[in-house]
C-alpha positions as CSV (number, residue, x, y, z in Angstrom):
1,M,0.1,-0.1,0.1
2,Q,1.4,3.3,-1.0
3,H,1.2,6.0,1.9
4,L,0.6,9.6,1.2
5,K,3.6,11.4,2.7
6,L,2.7,14.9,4.4
7,T,4.3,17.2,6.7
8,V,2.4,18.4,9.8
9,S,1.9,21.8,8.1
10,E,0.5,20.2,4.9
11,F,-1.8,17.9,6.9
12,N,-3.1,20.7,9.1
13,A,-3.7,22.9,6.0
14,I,-5.7,20.1,4.4
15,F,-7.7,19.4,7.4
16,A,-8.4,23.1,8.0
17,D,-9.7,23.4,4.4
18,I,-11.9,20.3,5.0
19,V,-13.5,21.8,8.2
20,H,-13.8,25.3,7.0
21,H,-14.9,24.8,3.3
22,Q,-15.9,21.3,2.4
23,L,-17.9,20.2,5.5
24,Q,-19.4,23.7,5.8
25,L,-19.5,23.5,9.7
26,N,-20.0,27.2,10.0
27,Q,-23.7,27.4,11.2
28,L,-24.0,24.8,13.9
29,C,-26.2,24.6,17.1
30,I,-24.7,22.1,19.5
31,S,-26.4,21.1,22.8
32,G,-24.5,20.0,25.9
33,E,-23.9,20.6,29.6
34,I,-21.2,23.0,30.6
35,T,-18.7,21.0,32.7
36,Q,-16.1,23.8,32.8
37,I,-16.1,27.6,32.4
38,N,-13.1,30.0,32.6
39,T,-12.4,33.5,31.3
40,F,-9.1,34.8,30.1
41,K,-8.0,38.4,30.8
42,N,-11.7,39.2,31.1
43,T,-11.9,39.1,27.4
44,H,-12.3,35.6,26.1
45,M,-14.5,32.8,27.6
46,Y,-13.6,29.2,27.3
47,L,-16.1,26.3,28.0
48,S,-16.2,22.6,28.0
49,I,-19.6,21.2,27.0
50,S,-20.4,17.6,27.6
51,H,-22.9,14.8,26.7
52,N,-22.6,11.4,28.2
53,D,-18.7,10.8,27.9
54,S,-18.2,13.0,24.8
55,H,-16.7,16.6,25.4
56,L,-16.2,19.6,23.2
57,P,-14.1,22.6,23.8
58,V,-15.8,26.0,23.1
59,A,-14.2,29.4,22.8
60,V,-16.3,32.7,23.0
61,Y,-13.9,35.4,21.8
62,N,-14.6,39.0,23.1
63,Y,-17.7,37.6,24.9
64,K,-18.4,41.0,26.4
65,K,-19.3,42.2,23.0
66,K,-21.8,39.4,22.4
67,D,-25.1,38.8,24.2
68,I,-23.9,36.0,26.4
69,P,-26.2,35.5,29.4
70,L,-24.9,34.6,33.0
71,L,-23.6,31.0,32.8
72,K,-22.5,28.5,35.4
73,K,-21.2,25.0,35.6
74,G,-24.0,22.5,35.2
75,D,-26.2,24.4,32.9
76,Q,-27.6,22.6,30.0
77,C,-27.4,25.0,26.9
78,E,-27.4,25.4,23.2
79,V,-24.2,26.8,21.6
80,F,-24.4,28.5,18.3
81,G,-21.3,29.0,16.1
82,Q,-18.9,27.3,13.8
83,C,-16.1,24.7,13.9
84,T,-12.6,26.1,13.3
85,Y,-9.4,24.1,13.0
86,L,-6.3,25.8,14.5
87,K,-3.7,25.0,11.9
88,N,-0.6,25.9,14.2
89,K,-1.9,23.8,17.1
90,G,-3.5,21.0,15.1
91,Q,-6.7,21.5,17.3
92,L,-10.3,21.5,16.5
93,M,-12.2,24.4,18.3
94,F,-15.9,25.4,18.4
95,S,-16.2,29.1,18.2
96,A,-19.4,30.3,19.7
97,V,-21.3,33.5,19.0
98,R,-24.4,32.8,21.0
99,I,-25.2,30.6,23.9
100,T,-28.8,29.8,25.2
101,P,-29.3,28.1,28.5
102,T,-32.1,25.4,28.5
103,G,-32.1,24.1,32.0
104,S,-29.9,22.0,34.4
105,G,-27.5,19.5,33.2
106,K,-28.2,15.9,33.8
107,K,-24.5,15.1,34.9
108,T,-24.6,17.9,37.5
109,E,-28.0,16.6,38.9
110,T,-26.6,13.1,38.9
111,F,-23.5,14.1,40.9
112,A,-25.5,16.3,43.3
113,A,-27.9,13.3,43.9
114,R,-25.0,11.0,44.7
115,I,-23.5,13.4,47.2
116,A,-27.1,13.9,48.7
117,A,-27.5,10.1,49.0
118,F,-24.1,9.6,50.7
119,K,-24.9,12.3,53.1
120,S,-28.2,10.9,54.0
121,D,-26.7,7.6,54.8
122,G,-24.1,9.2,57.0
123,L,-21.3,8.2,54.9
124,L,-19.8,11.7,54.6
125,N,-19.3,11.7,58.4
126,K,-17.8,8.3,58.6
127,K,-14.2,9.5,58.2
128,T,-13.2,12.6,60.1
129,P,-10.0,14.8,60.4
130,Q,-9.9,13.8,64.2
131,Q,-9.1,10.2,63.1
132,L,-5.8,11.2,61.3
133,P,-2.9,10.0,63.4
134,T,-0.3,12.4,64.8
135,R,2.6,9.8,64.3
136,V,3.0,9.2,60.6
137,A,5.8,6.7,59.6
138,R,4.5,5.2,56.3
139,V,2.3,6.9,53.6
140,A,0.9,5.4,50.5
141,I,0.3,7.9,47.7
142,I,-2.1,6.9,44.9
143,T,-1.5,8.9,41.7
144,A,-0.6,8.6,38.1
145,K,3.0,7.8,37.5
146,D,5.1,10.5,36.1
147,S,2.0,12.9,36.1
148,A,2.2,16.5,37.1
149,A,0.8,15.7,40.6
150,Y,3.5,13.0,40.9
151,H,6.3,15.5,40.2
152,D,4.7,18.1,42.4
153,I,4.5,15.8,45.3
154,S,8.1,14.5,44.8
155,S,9.4,18.1,44.7
156,I,7.7,19.0,48.0
157,L,9.0,15.9,49.6
158,Q,12.5,16.7,48.6
159,K,12.2,20.2,49.9
160,N,10.3,19.8,53.2
161,P,11.5,17.6,56.2
162,H,9.2,14.8,56.9
163,P,9.5,11.6,59.1
164,F,7.4,9.2,56.9
165,E,8.4,6.8,54.0
166,P,6.4,7.7,50.9
167,I,5.2,4.7,48.8
168,I,3.9,5.6,45.3
169,V,0.9,3.3,44.2
170,P,0.3,4.1,40.6
171,A,-3.2,4.3,39.2
172,T,-5.3,5.6,36.2
173,V,-6.9,8.9,37.4
174,Q,-9.1,9.8,34.5
175,G,-11.3,8.0,32.0
176,F,-13.4,4.9,31.8
177,D,-10.9,2.6,33.5
178,A,-10.1,5.1,36.3
179,P,-12.7,4.0,39.0
180,G,-11.5,0.3,38.9
181,S,-7.9,1.3,38.7
182,L,-8.3,3.6,41.8
183,I,-10.2,1.0,43.8
184,Q,-7.5,-1.6,42.9
185,A,-4.8,0.9,44.0
186,L,-6.7,1.6,47.2
187,A,-6.7,-2.2,48.1
188,I,-2.9,-2.3,47.3
189,A,-2.2,0.7,49.5
190,E,-4.2,-0.8,52.4
191,S,-2.1,-4.0,52.2
192,L,0.8,-2.0,52.9
193,A,-0.4,-1.0,56.4
194,P,0.2,2.7,56.0
195,D,-0.5,5.3,58.5
196,V,-2.2,7.5,55.9
197,I,-3.4,7.0,52.3
198,C,-3.2,9.9,49.8
199,I,-5.2,10.1,46.6
200,S,-4.2,12.7,44.2
201,R,-4.4,14.1,40.6
202,G,-3.5,17.6,39.1
203,G,-5.8,20.0,37.4
204,G,-7.7,19.4,34.1
205,A,-11.0,19.8,32.4
206,Q,-14.0,19.3,34.8
207,H,-15.0,16.1,33.1
208,D,-11.6,14.5,33.9
209,F,-12.7,14.3,37.5
210,D,-15.9,12.2,36.8
211,C,-14.2,9.1,38.0
212,F,-13.9,10.6,41.5
213,F,-17.8,10.7,41.6
214,D,-18.0,7.0,41.1
215,T,-20.0,5.5,44.0
216,E,-18.0,2.3,44.3
217,L,-14.8,4.3,44.7
218,A,-16.3,6.6,47.2
219,T,-17.7,3.7,49.1
220,A,-14.3,2.0,49.2
221,I,-12.8,5.1,50.6
222,C,-15.4,5.3,53.3
223,N,-14.8,1.7,54.3
224,S,-11.0,1.9,54.1
225,P,-9.4,0.8,57.4
226,A,-6.7,3.5,56.9
227,P,-7.1,7.2,57.2
228,V,-7.4,8.8,53.7
229,I,-6.8,12.4,52.5
230,A,-7.3,13.7,49.0
231,G,-5.7,16.4,46.8
232,I,-7.6,16.3,43.6
233,G,-7.4,19.2,41.0
234,H,-7.8,22.7,42.2
235,D,-10.0,24.5,44.6
236,I,-13.1,24.2,42.3
237,N,-12.9,20.4,42.0
238,T,-14.6,19.1,45.1
239,T,-15.6,15.6,44.2
240,L,-17.5,12.9,46.1
241,S,-14.3,11.1,46.9
242,C,-13.0,14.2,48.4
243,L,-16.0,14.5,50.7
244,C,-15.7,10.9,51.7
245,A,-12.0,11.3,52.9
246,N,-10.8,12.2,56.3
247,A,-9.7,15.5,54.8
248,H,-9.4,17.0,51.4
249,F,-7.2,19.8,49.9
250,E,-7.4,22.2,47.1
251,T,-4.4,20.6,45.2
252,P,-1.9,17.8,45.4
253,T,0.7,20.3,46.5
254,A,-1.4,21.6,49.4
255,M,-2.2,18.0,50.5
256,I,1.5,16.9,50.6
257,Q,2.6,20.2,52.3
258,W,-0.1,19.8,55.0
259,L,1.0,16.1,55.5
260,C,4.7,17.1,55.9
261,S,3.9,19.8,58.5
262,H,1.3,17.5,60.2
263,S,3.8,14.6,60.6
264,I,6.8,16.7,61.6
265,A,4.9,18.6,64.2
266,P,5.3,16.1,67.0
267,I,9.0,16.0,66.4
268,V,9.2,19.8,66.5
269,A,7.1,19.8,69.6
270,A,9.4,17.3,71.2
271,E,12.5,19.3,70.1
272,D,11.0,22.4,71.5
273,A,10.2,20.6,74.8
274,L,13.8,19.2,75.1
275,N,15.2,22.8,74.3
276,S,13.0,24.2,77.0
277,I,14.1,21.6,79.4
278,Y,17.7,22.3,78.5
279,H,17.3,26.1,79.1
280,R,15.7,25.4,82.4
281,L,18.6,23.1,83.5
282,I,21.0,25.7,82.3
283,Q,19.1,28.3,84.3
284,Q,19.0,26.1,87.4
285,V,22.7,25.4,87.2
286,D,23.4,29.1,87.0
287,E,21.2,29.6,90.0
288,L,23.1,27.0,91.9
289,K,26.4,28.4,90.9
290,H,25.2,31.8,92.1
291,N,24.0,30.3,95.3
292,L,27.2,28.4,95.8
293,S,29.2,31.5,95.2
294,N,27.2,33.4,97.8
295,A,27.6,30.5,100.3
296,Q,31.3,30.3,99.6
297,Q,31.6,34.0,100.3
298,L,29.7,33.8,103.4
299,A,31.7,30.8,104.6
300,T,35.0,32.7,103.8
301,N,33.7,35.8,105.6
302,A,32.8,33.5,108.7
303,I,36.2,31.7,108.7
304,D,38.0,35.1,108.4
305,H,36.0,36.5,111.3
306,A,36.8,33.3,113.4
307,L,40.4,33.4,112.5
308,N,40.6,37.2,113.4
309,A,38.8,36.5,116.8
310,H,41.2,33.6,117.5
311,S,44.3,35.5,116.5
312,Q,43.3,38.4,118.8
313,K,42.7,35.8,121.7
314,L,46.1,34.2,120.9
315,T,47.8,37.5,121.0
316,T,46.1,38.3,124.4
317,L,47.1,34.9,125.7
318,T,50.7,35.2,124.3
319,A,50.9,38.5,126.1
320,T,49.6,37.1,129.4
321,A,52.0,34.1,129.1
322,I,55.0,36.5,128.5
323,A,54.0,38.4,131.5
324,L,53.7,35.5,133.6
325,N,56.9,33.9,132.5
326,P,59.3,33.8,135.6
327,L,62.2,34.4,133.5
328,N,61.0,37.9,132.7
329,K,61.3,38.6,136.4
330,L,65.2,38.5,135.9
331,S,65.0,42.1,134.6
332,N,63.9,43.1,138.2
333,G,67.0,41.8,139.8
334,F,65.9,38.3,140.5
335,A,68.1,35.2,139.6
336,Y,66.9,31.6,138.6
337,C,68.8,28.9,140.5
338,Q,69.4,25.3,139.7
339,D,71.4,22.4,141.2
340,E,74.0,20.3,139.6
341,N,71.2,18.2,138.0
342,K,69.6,21.4,136.6
343,K,66.7,21.0,139.0
344,P,65.2,24.3,140.2
345,L,66.2,25.4,143.7
346,T,63.1,26.7,145.4
347,T,63.9,26.5,149.1
348,I,67.0,26.9,151.3
349,D,66.7,23.3,152.4
350,Q,67.9,22.2,149.0
351,M,71.1,24.0,149.3
352,K,74.2,22.4,150.9
353,K,77.6,24.0,151.8
354,N,80.3,23.6,149.1
355,A,77.5,22.5,146.7
356,T,77.7,23.9,143.1
357,I,74.8,25.9,141.9
358,Y,73.9,27.5,138.5
359,L,72.5,31.1,138.4
360,T,70.5,32.6,135.4
361,L,70.3,36.3,135.2
362,K,68.8,38.7,132.7
363,N,71.9,38.8,130.4
364,G,73.7,35.6,131.2
365,K,74.5,32.5,133.4
366,A,76.9,32.0,136.2
367,E,78.3,29.1,138.4
368,A,78.8,29.5,142.2
369,T,79.9,27.5,145.1
370,I,77.9,27.7,148.3
371,T,80.2,28.6,151.3
372,N,77.5,29.4,153.9
373,V,73.9,28.3,154.5
374,N,72.0,30.3,157.0
375,Q,68.5,28.8,157.2
376,G,67.3,30.6,160.3
377,S,68.0,34.0,158.9
378,L,66.2,33.2,155.7
379,N,63.4,31.7,157.5
380,R,62.8,34.7,159.5
381,N,62.7,36.7,156.3
C-alpha cells in the first residue's frame, strides 16, 4: 500500500480546508452541559460542554461584545457557532457567537444526587479529620505515575522535612478505567499497612474528574481501614471522593505540604520541649552556681572573722603568758637557781655547803659554790 507522505503543516492545511470549506461546519447549534467555564483576561471565555462521555471545547472570543447570558457550571445549553481548525496547534475548536441556557445539566444533577445520598446515609461523616494519626511513619500515595501531581509531590517531599516513608501506588486517574484502577490501587495501599493513604491528581477539564464521583470508589474510601486524604484538581474540584475522605485539599501540593507539616509537628514539639528543659536546666545550674558562690563568700567571711577572733585571743594569751613567765622577772634583779642536776632550787633546804649551783640572770648565766647556808636567817625573812 502506497502511503501519502505529508508534513504536519501540509496535513493541518488540508484538514483546516476540509473543516472550513468542504464540511461547511459554519452554522451549527450544539447542545450539551457546561462542565467547565473560565475567562481569560476578562476578554475571552472558554467552556467545555459535555454529553454522556463526549466533550467539546468551546471558545467565545470577546464575549463582552456578544449577548452572552450569565452561565455557570452544570447548565444545559445550546451553543451557536462554527467549527474552526487551528492549523498551528492542530486543534479542533468550536467558536461560539451565542449561547442559550436550556436548564440544568443531567450530569450535575446526577453528581448532586450521589452526594445527597451519601450524606443521607451518613457516609460523609464516617471519616473525620480527628481520626488522622499524629505519628506518621508510612504513607501510600495513589496517583498517576510521572504525572504533574506525581512530580509536584516529589518536589515537595525533597524540599520539606518529613518523618514518613512515601510509597507511590500508581493508578489511572481519569477516563473509563479510572474507578476500577483507583479501587485496586486503594486495596494495594491498604495491604501496605500505611498510617495514611493519599489520593491525588492534578488539574484538568471538569470531566476529567468524573471518575472521582464513582459510587463504588467513594464507598471503598469510606470503608478503608486506613485514614485517607485527598488532593484532587484545584479548589473548584470538590468531588464525592473528596467528601468521603478524612480530609481533602485544594491541590496535590497543598495536600502533601499539609502532611509534611502535620507529621513533623510532634518531632518539632518534642525538640522544643527538650530545648525548654535544657534552658531550664542551664538556668537552674546558673542559679546553683550563684547560690554556691554566695555560700562560699559567706563561709569565707565567717572563717576570716573566726580566725581574726582567734588571732586576737592568741595575741592576748601570748601577752599574758609572756607577762607570767618567771624568766621575765630576771630584769627586776631576780635570779633563777638550779642544782648540779639542773633542777630548780626553790627552798634553802635544797642548798648544801660547798655545793655547786647555777644562776641564770637577765643577760647570762653563772656558776657558784655555796660557802655558807643560813637557814634561820632566811626563815625569819
